[in-house]
NUSE-266313 format. One line per 10 residues: number of its first residue (from 0); their letters; for each residue x, y, z of N, C-alpha, C. Coordinates in pm, whole numbers. Atoms other than C-alpha are relative to their C-alpha. Layout:
BEGIN
NUM = A = X:Y:Z:X:Y:Z:X:Y:Z  ...;
REM end
This chain:
BEGIN
0 = MDREQEELQS = 2:114:-90:-2251:4548:-6515:39:43:140  -38:-30:-136:-2218:4541:-6140:149:-25:20  -141:33:-13:-1874:4386:-6178:75:42:-125  -85:-27:114:-1591:4499:-6399:38:-132:-64  -29:124:70:-1493:4249:-6664:123:-70:53  -118:62:-57:-1153:4193:-6506:-37:-86:121  46:75:-115:-1336:4078:-6193:-82:-121:-43  82:111:48:-1582:3864:-6388:84:-118:-43  -79:109:55:-1313:3663:-6561:74:-78:107  -72:68:-108:-1152:3576:-6228:-95:-71:97;
10 = LGFFGILKET = 95:65:-90:-1472:3447:-6066:18:-151:-2  -9:145:-11:-1438:3093:-5939:-135:-59:38  124:70:-35:-1695:2842:-5814:-84:80:99  75:-71:-104:-1794:3032:-5500:-32:144:-42  29:-134:50:-1769:3369:-5676:-123:1:-89  117:11:88:-2024:3256:-5936:-125:-27:83  114:24:-89:-2249:3122:-5660:-45:129:68  31:-126:-66:-2228:3455:-5479:-68:96:-96  61:-87:100:-2306:3646:-5798:-142:-45:-33  133:55:28:-2603:3415:-5863:-99:39:109;
20 = FKLVHSWRKV = 88:-37:-111:-2751:3470:-5517:-28:150:1  15:-146:3:-2693:3844:-5552:-102:41:-106  93:-32:108:-2880:3857:-5884:-144:-36:38  135:47:-35:-3176:3653:-5761:-59:84:112  49:-80:-113:-3202:3851:-5437:-32:144:-43  19:-139:39:-3165:4195:-5598:-120:18:-93  110:-9:97:-3423:4121:-5868:-103:-109:29  87:110:-42:-3642:3884:-5668:-142:13:-54  138:-16:49:-3967:4035:-5798:-18:-65:-137  14:55:135:-3912:3950:-6166:33:-149:-1;
30 = FSQITLALIL = -33:143:-6:-3749:3615:-6081:-114:-79:65  115:67:-63:-4044:3529:-5855:-113:-16:-100  106:8:101:-4286:3608:-6139:31:-106:-105  -40:103:97:-4089:3393:-6384:-15:-139:61  11:129:-70:-4079:3114:-6126:-145:-45:8  142:34:-12:-4455:3126:-6069:-59:-40:-136  59:22:132:-4535:3135:-6442:57:-122:-72  -65:103:81:-4282:2884:-6578:68:-110:81  -82:99:-69:-4055:2714:-6327:-83:-87:96  86:81:-87:-4325:2602:-6079:-74:-107:-79;
40 = PLSFIFLAHF = 63:106:81:-4526:2423:-6353:101:-104:-49  -105:91:44:-4201:2274:-6481:37:-98:112  -34:84:-115:-4116:2142:-6134:-112:-98:31  115:87:-28:-4466:2005:-6082:-7:-114:-101  5:103:104:-4459:1819:-6414:111:-103:20  -115:89:-20:-4114:1676:-6338:-28:-102:111  27:90:-112:-4224:1530:-6003:-124:-85:-23  125:73:21:-4576:1433:-6104:17:-118:-95  -15:108:98:-4453:1221:-6391:57:-127:65  -49:117:-73:-4269:993:-6145:-117:-75:64;
50 = QISQTIFFKI = 114:60:-68:-4587:935:-5949:-93:-71:-98  94:57:98:-4810:875:-6252:63:-118:-73  -69:110:70:-4551:660:-6434:7:-125:86  -10:114:-90:-4499:439:-6131:-136:-65:23  136:54:-20:-4876:401:-6076:-41:-87:-117  35:77:119:-4932:287:-6435:86:-125:-10  -93:113:12:-4624:64:-6429:-33:-110:101  36:100:-101:-4728:-107:-6104:-125:-77:-41  121:68:49:-5070:-182:-6255:36:-102:-108  -43:92:105:-4897:-338:-6555:63:-125:61;
60 = LIHEDARDHT = -65:114:-65:-4683:-558:-6327:-102:-91:67  103:79:-68:-4988:-669:-6128:-78:-83:-102  77:71:103:-5182:-762:-6443:85:-105:-71  -88:100:62:-4879:-938:-6595:19:-119:92  -13:110:-97:-4836:-1139:-6276:-127:-86:1  127:74:4:-5206:-1232:-6285:-11:-83:-129  6:75:127:-5177:-1334:-6652:93:-121:3  -94:113:-8:-4874:-1553:-6575:-59:-118:77  63:106:-78:-5094:-1749:-6334:-138:-38:-56  127:30:66:-5383:-1777:-6580:26:-91:-120;
70 = LTNTPNYEKL = -15:91:114:-5430:-2057:-6835:-9:77:-131  2:-66:131:-5352:-1950:-7190:-122:-42:-80  114:26:90:-5622:-1938:-7458:-132:-10:74  127:-8:-72:-5891:-1861:-7203:-50:145:-7  53:-138:6:-6125:-1557:-7199:68:94:99  -64:-84:-102:-5964:-1429:-6878:141:38:-42  -137:-27:47:-5615:-1459:-7029:-2:106:-109  10:-98:108:-5720:-1266:-7340:-39:138:53  42:-127:-60:-5888:-1002:-7126:118:69:67  -117:-57:-66:-5574:-951:-6918:103:50:-102;
80 = SDIISSEWTL = -93:-42:105:-5364:-932:-7235:-43:133:-61  52:-126:55:-5589:-657:-7373:22:115:98  -20:-104:-102:-5569:-466:-7044:147:43:4  -144:-30:-4:-5189:-491:-7038:42:80:-123  -32:-73:123:-5166:-377:-7400:-47:145:8  55:-136:-14:-5388:-76:-7325:82:81:100  -78:-71:-102:-5185:12:-7015:138:39:-54  -128:-36:59:-4856:-1:-7207:-14:117:-97  27:-111:91:-5007:227:-7471:-17:130:78  20:-117:-85:-5121:467:-7199:132:46:60;
90 = FWLFKAAYFT = -130:-32:-61:-4776:451:-7037:87:81:-96  -87:-68:96:-4589:553:-7353:-61:129:-51  64:-127:37:-4846:816:-7450:22:104:107  -26:-93:-110:-4806:970:-7107:144:47:-1  -141:-38:8:-4426:964:-7142:23:102:-110  -15:-93:112:-4452:1139:-7479:-57:137:34  63:-126:-40:-4689:1403:-7340:85:73:103  -87:-59:-103:-4464:1458:-7038:123:63:-63  -122:-49:63:-4154:1496:-7253:-27:128:-79  35:-118:81:-4329:1746:-7482:-20:124:87;
100 = FYLILSLLST = 29:-115:-87:-4462:1971:-7205:123:41:81  -120:-32:-76:-4140:1945:-7003:99:75:-87  -93:-65:92:-3933:2042:-7305:-41:144:-27  49:-135:30:-4151:2343:-7390:22:93:119  -16:-84:-119:-4153:2476:-7033:148:22:33  -142:-14:-26:-3779:2411:-6998:63:105:-92  -54:-97:95:-3697:2609:-7313:-51:141:29  56:-131:-35:-3932:2892:-7213:66:57:125  -64:-44:-124:-3779:2907:-6864:143:47:-27  -137:-38:35:-3427:2915:-7008:3:134:-70;
110 = SAIVYTIACI = 6:-125:75:-3519:3192:-7251:-27:118:93  39:-108:-90:-3680:3400:-6976:114:40:93  -109:-29:-94:-3390:3370:-6729:118:64:-70  -116:-54:73:-3116:3433:-6986:-26:143:-43  35:-135:45:-3293:3736:-7131:-4:98:117  10:-86:-118:-3364:3876:-6784:137:40:51  -134:-31:-52:-3002:3852:-6669:76:90:-96  -66:-87:97:-2876:4006:-6994:-49:144:14  55:-134:-21:-3110:4300:-6937:56:63:127  -55:-50:-127:-2990:4334:-6577:144:45:-19;
120 = YTGKQVTFKK = -142:-31:21:-2625:4331:-6685:23:121:-91  -14:-116:89:-2686:4601:-6945:-70:123:56  66:-114:-62:-2882:4824:-6710:-133:35:-63  129:-24:61:-3200:4790:-6915:-112:-26:99  116:26:-83:-3537:4808:-6751:-58:-136:-37  53:132:27:-3670:4456:-6717:-124:-23:85  125:31:-68:-4027:4364:-6630:-48:-136:-48  52:132:35:-4213:4035:-6635:-78:6:-132  77:-16:123:-4442:4164:-6910:91:3:-121  -96:-11:111:-4144:4248:-7129:65:-134:-28;
130 = VIKVVPKVWK = -62:131:16:-3981:3910:-7066:-93:-97:-72  97:91:59:-4296:3719:-7154:-26:34:-146  21:-40:138:-4329:3919:-7474:113:-50:-90  -117:41:79:-3979:3823:-7589:15:-152:-6  -26:142:-13:-3967:3461:-7471:-56:-86:-113  51:86:107:-4200:3306:-7735:80:11:-129  -78:-18:122:-3974:3448:-8008:140:-59:14  -135:48:-23:-3651:3334:-7849:7:-152:9  -7:143:-30:-3739:2976:-7755:8:-85:-126  -10:76:125:-3766:2869:-8120:145:-25:-37;
140 = RLMVTFLWSF = -143:16:25:-3392:2928:-8155:57:-107:93  -44:101:-95:-3338:2720:-7844:-42:-141:-43  49:130:46:-3546:2438:-7993:95:-60:-104  -94:49:102:-3308:2412:-8291:128:-49:67  -122:40:-73:-3010:2400:-8055:-24:-130:76  33:123:-72:-3184:2135:-7846:-1:-121:-94  9:112:93:-3256:1916:-8149:138:-46:-45  -137:36:37:-2892:1929:-8256:70:-70:117  -62:59:-118:-2778:1853:-7901:-53:-141:25  65:131:-19:-3026:1567:-7870:53:-101:-102;
150 = AIVFVYNIVA = -52:89:104:-2907:1421:-8201:142:-45:31  -138:33:-34:-2544:1436:-8086:4:-101:116  5:92:-115:-2627:1268:-7752:-50:-137:-43  58:127:49:-2835:1002:-7930:106:-82:-74  -104:69:76:-2556:914:-8174:113:-45:93  -107:30:-96:-2299:926:-7892:-33:-126:80  42:116:-79:-2498:675:-7685:-10:-127:-85  10:117:88:-2568:443:-7980:139:-57:-30  -137:44:28:-2198:430:-8070:63:-64:124  -56:53:-124:-2101:374:-7704:-57:-139:31;
160 = IALIVLWIVF = 64:130:-26:-2352:89:-7661:51:-105:-98  -48:94:102:-2241:-72:-7988:141:-46:32  -138:36:-32:-1875:-62:-7883:7:-92:123  2:84:-121:-1955:-209:-7538:-46:-141:-34  52:132:38:-2160:-493:-7690:104:-78:-79  -103:67:81:-1890:-572:-7947:117:-46:87  -112:36:-88:-1620:-571:-7678:-35:-122:86  44:112:-84:-1821:-806:-7453:-8:-129:-82  17:118:85:-1899:-1044:-7743:134:-58:-43  -125:48:56:-1547:-1065:-7885:111:-22:103;
170 = VGPVTIGIVV = -105:13:-101:-1336:-1030:-7569:-45:-88:115  52:83:-109:-1556:-1178:-7299:43:48:137  -27:-43:-138:-1524:-1162:-6918:140:-34:49  -139:20:-46:-1145:-1186:-6904:46:124:74  -47:-111:-85:-944:-964:-6672:29:126:-80  -36:-116:80:-801:-738:-6940:-124:62:-64  124:-51:60:-1145:-711:-7099:-79:84:97  73:-75:-102:-1304:-594:-6773:69:133:28  -76:-123:-26:-1026:-340:-6713:-24:102:-111  22:-90:114:-1061:-194:-7062:-143:50:-1;
180 = LVLFLILYLV = 140:-40:-3:-1440:-189:-7025:-24:109:103  12:-102:-105:-1413:9:-6699:59:132:-48  -63:-122:54:-1174:256:-6864:-89:65:-106  89:-52:104:-1413:289:-7155:-121:71:61  115:-62:-67:-1705:364:-6921:38:134:62  -47:-127:-56:-1498:633:-6750:11:105:-110  -11:-91:114:-1417:790:-7087:-138:41:-51  137:-30:43:-1786:767:-7178:-62:108:90  55:-98:-95:-1886:958:-6863:64:137:-18  -70:-127:24:-1620:1223:-6929:-57:68:-124;
190 = GFVYIGIVWH = 57:-55:123:-1752:1269:-7283:-142:49:19  140:-38:-24:-2112:1282:-7161:-8:131:77  -4:-124:-78:-2030:1552:-6905:40:117:-89  -47:-106:91:-1845:1753:-7171:-112:45:-94  112:-34:89:-2141:1735:-7410:-106:78:75  100:-69:-81:-2375:1841:-7129:38:144:29  -47:-136:-29:-2164:2144:-7041:-12:89:-123  8:-76:126:-2138:2257:-7404:-145:28:-36  142:-14:30:-2511:2201:-7449:-62:112:81  61:-102:-85:-2611:2417:-7152:50:140:-34;
200 = LACVVSVLEE = -54:-131:37:-2379:2701:-7250:-53:43:-137  54:-30:133:-2507:2679:-7609:-141:57:8  136:-55:-19:-2857:2753:-7478:7:151:23  -17:-143:-26:-2736:3091:-7350:43:70:-128  -48:-57:127:-2552:3157:-7677:-117:17:-97  113:-5:94:-2872:3082:-7873:-93:118:28  87:-111:-37:-3059:3353:-7681:68:134:-25  -67:-130:0:-2796:3628:-7675:78:30:-128  -75:-24:122:-2618:3582:-8007:-82:-45:-121  76:30:121:-2727:3537:-8365:14:-145:-44;
210 = VYGIQALKRS = -19:139:38:-2603:3178:-8388:-88:-91:86  76:102:-72:-2806:2874:-8288:21:-133:-71  -21:132:59:-2815:2503:-8359:144:-44:14  -137:50:-4:-2480:2346:-8446:101:112:16  -92:-113:-15:-2317:2690:-8470:7:47:144  1:-37:-142:-2423:2768:-8112:84:-100:81  -81:100:-68:-2264:2441:-8000:149:22:-24  -140:-30:30:-1939:2530:-8177:47:123:77  -32:-122:-73:-1946:2876:-8023:17:-30:149  -7:39:-141:-2011:2724:-7679:129:-77:29;
220 = KALIKGKMGI = -123:78:-16:-1722:2482:-7725:122:90:9  -111:-95:-2:-1489:2774:-7795:0:82:129  10:-83:-120:-1617:2977:-7499:45:-73:126  -24:73:-125:-1581:2703:-7239:147:-34:20  -144:28:-12:-1208:2656:-7312:61:92:107  -62:-76:-107:-1011:2764:-7009:-85:8:125  91:-2:-115:-1316:2743:-6782:-72:-134:14  63:132:-5:-1390:2373:-6821:-12:-50:144  7:42:-140:-1310:2312:-6453:-123:54:71  120:-62:-58:-1582:2555:-6348:-126:-67:-55;
230 = GVAFFIFIGF = 115:64:63:-1822:2399:-6597:-27:-138:58  13:135:-56:-1756:2047:-6467:-49:7:145  38:-12:-141:-1788:2158:-6104:-148:30:15  142:-35:-11:-2130:2315:-6159:-89:-108:-60  77:111:59:-2249:2028:-6382:-21:-109:105  9:102:-105:-2173:1783:-6100:-82:51:118  70:-59:-114:-2303:2018:-5830:-151:2:-22  143:-8:31:-2639:2076:-6000:-58:-140:-20  46:137:20:-2666:1712:-6109:-19:-74:131  11:62:-132:-2610:1605:-5748:-133:35:65;
240 = WYLVIKLLFE = 125:-41:-63:-2908:1809:-5627:-122:-57:-73  108:66:76:-3129:1677:-5908:-14:-146:45  2:141:-40:-3032:1322:-5808:-56:-16:141  51:6:-138:-3100:1388:-5437:-151:16:2  144:-25:5:-3445:1529:-5512:-74:-118:-61  63:113:69:-3527:1244:-5750:-8:-122:91  -3:116:-88:-3423:974:-5503:-93:17:120  90:-26:-113:-3603:1138:-5211:-146:-16:-40  140:3:43:-3926:1177:-5406:-42:-142:-38  37:133:45:-3921:832:-5566:-13:-100:115;
250 = HLVVLGVVPG = -1:100:-106:-3835:636:-5253:-93:34:116  77:-36:-118:-4007:834:-4979:-145:38:-31  137:-43:35:-4314:962:-5166:-68:-101:-92  62:90:98:-4383:743:-5470:-8:-143:52  -3:138:-50:-4274:409:-5322:-50:-12:144  57:0:-135:-4392:511:-4975:84:-74:102  -87:67:-97:-4088:390:-4781:-31:45:142  36:-50:-133:-4185:615:-4489:-151:-16:21  142:17:-27:-4520:547:-4320:-70:134:23  79:-119:-29:-4797:804:-4297:-16:90:-120;
260 = IAIRIGIGIL = 30:-86:115:-4969:1009:-4567:51:142:23  -39:-138:-31:-4896:1339:-4391:151:20:-19  -146:-10:15:-4521:1269:-4380:39:-1:-148  -30:9:143:-4517:1172:-4748:-37:129:-73  40:-129:61:-4706:1489:-4843:101:108:35  -99:-99:-43:-4462:1696:-4638:131:-14:-77  -123:24:75:-4162:1535:-4809:-19:39:-147  30:-38:138:-4330:1584:-5147:7:151:-20  -5:-148:7:-4374:1957:-5078:144:49:10  -141:-37:-15:-4011:1981:-4964:77:-24:-129;
270 = CFMMLFMVIL = -66:31:127:-3890:1811:-5284:-40:100:-108  50:-96:98:-4107:2046:-5490:68:136:18  -64:-129:-29:-3963:2354:-5319:149:-4:-36  -142:15:32:-3607:2225:-5354:20:1:-152  -17:13:144:-3659:2145:-5723:-12:133:-71  15:-126:75:-3788:2484:-5836:114:96:33  -115:-83:-33:-3503:2653:-5648:124:-45:-78  -113:53:76:-3247:2422:-5814:-9:39:-146  19:-37:141:-3395:2490:-6160:31:148:-20  -22:-144:12:-3398:2867:-6104:149:34:9;
280 = FSLVIQTVIY = -140:-35:-20:-3043:2886:-5971:90:-62:-107  -81:62:105:-2906:2645:-6233:-5:82:-129  12:-83:120:-3040:2866:-6514:74:132:14  -75:-124:-25:-2896:3178:-6354:149:-28:-6  -142:36:-1:-2562:3004:-6300:55:-16:-141  -54:23:134:-2526:2893:-6662:8:130:-80  -8:-130:67:-2595:3249:-6777:119:80:51  -116:-69:-58:-2337:3394:-6537:128:-61:-56  -118:67:55:-2087:3134:-6661:27:49:-142  -17:-52:137:-2147:3260:-7017:77:132:2;
290 = FVCKSYHHEN = -68:-130:-9:-2042:3614:-6919:141:-15:57  -134:25:-54:-1749:3480:-6716:92:-51:-110  -80:55:110:-1627:3282:-7019:36:108:-102  -28:-108:93:-1658:3587:-7245:108:93:54  -101:-86:-62:-1457:3796:-7001:136:-68:2  -126:77:-5:-1196:3522:-6968:71:3:-135  -58:-2:135:-1145:3523:-7346:21:142:-52  -24:-140:34:-1115:3905:-7342:-94:49:-111  102:-49:92:-1432:3952:-7544:-75:112:70  58:-117:-66:-1544:4302:-7453:-152:-7:-4;
300 = IDKSSLAYHL = 146:3:-9:-1902:4297:-7331:-50:144:0  41:-139:14:-2021:4630:-7463:-147:15:39  135:-12:-52:-2328:4733:-7266:-98:60:-101  91:-68:92:-2475:4966:-7526:-38:-90:-117  29:91:112:-2445:4710:-7809:-91:-113:45  84:107:-51:-2589:4432:-7596:-140:50:28  131:-57:-30:-2872:4657:-7480:-80:21:-128  69:-26:127:-2955:4756:-7838:-57:-128:-60  43:124:62:-2975:4399:-7956:-97:-79:87  102:63:-84:-3194:4299:-7662:-136:68:-14;
310 = EVNLGEYVPL = 124:-74:16:-3457:4550:-7769:-102:-81:-79  108:61:74:-3792:4435:-7897:-64:111:-83  50:-104:87:-3876:4650:-8194:-113:-54:-87  118:40:77:-4225:4615:-8341:-26:-149:13  25:142:-26:-4251:4273:-8182:107:-93:-53  -106:85:55:-3928:4149:-8345:115:-10:99  -115:21:-87:-3656:3996:-8131:127:11:-84  -125:-20:74:-3311:4110:-8245:114:-63:79  -108:64:-74:-3036:3869:-8136:129:78:-11  -128:-68:-2:-2693:3991:-8048:93:-63:-102;
320 = REKDIQLGEL = -95:51:100:-2448:3959:-8336:136:-17:64  -129:33:-61:-2111:3808:-8259:96:117:-8  -94:-111:14:-1926:4112:-8392:-26:111:100  33:-105:-97:-2109:4332:-8142:47:-35:140  -45:36:-134:-1979:4134:-7846:149:-28:0  -143:17:7:-1625:4099:-7969:61:129:-52  -40:-135:42:-1523:4461:-7977:145:31:30  -142:-23:-27:-1161:4413:-7892:41:-63:131  -51:61:-121:-940:4287:-7616:5:101:113  -9:-84:-120:-941:4418:-7264:147:19:35;
330 = HA = -136:-24:-44:-625:4574:-7131:-2:36:148  -3:-23:-144:-542:4565:-6764:52:139:28;
REM end
């Protein structure tokens, strides 16, 4: 590695940012190729789905408004009802297609970035061709981890909604009820952020270690201990930029708050450029955080063992076994 492990474990927010920029700049050729192949399509799909979803949804609203002003049980009313039904079907089919393609590209991008940085840190030769050869074999492990994470988030939200509804029904809008509800929402957000941090770190674990799924989440939970502050800071930092891009694109481009097609196109291009940079740097950051957490817990990152397990032998991806990355404690 470029940095000694003692230095890695002491990296803070700005140290990780500096390391991230250094990695991307030093290996800009392979990162540019990964960006062109995976992250640019991912960014385009993310932004395009806002435009297409809003277009379909606005048509539905227009037709529903027209139907509300049409006499029932008339041919025109039935025609509008059929149109609305078809548009809702199209809307949800598009959402399903978007989610599928976005998920696939997201997992492939994560696999490519994590594998690339691991190769860089072990001094292995890394090329775009080699990365693309490994990625299809690695992303399946990520899919299992994603499904477990999604299931946990789904259950978490269902339980939270159920508790909120029950509290509102049985307590009502009294002062103490509102105070407790606000406290509950704060606790909900804290729990959601925690799940998100563990989830993102588990993605790196799924690529570099032999565990995946629920075991990767448990491993991630153990790794993030002691570095939760860093995890929270980057979760909020990256989430902030996603929110800024989303709001800018939706309001200034999709809804057309600013006049002029040329201005809207310019803002759209700016949002696109910002988005693919945020995705790239966020994936690099979460991988660097993984190595920082390992160093913090005194898990010796043995270059030769990591390099061996990153090899692609006869087309088979060999994940890093946990015992190969826990080779003893570091001594100052």
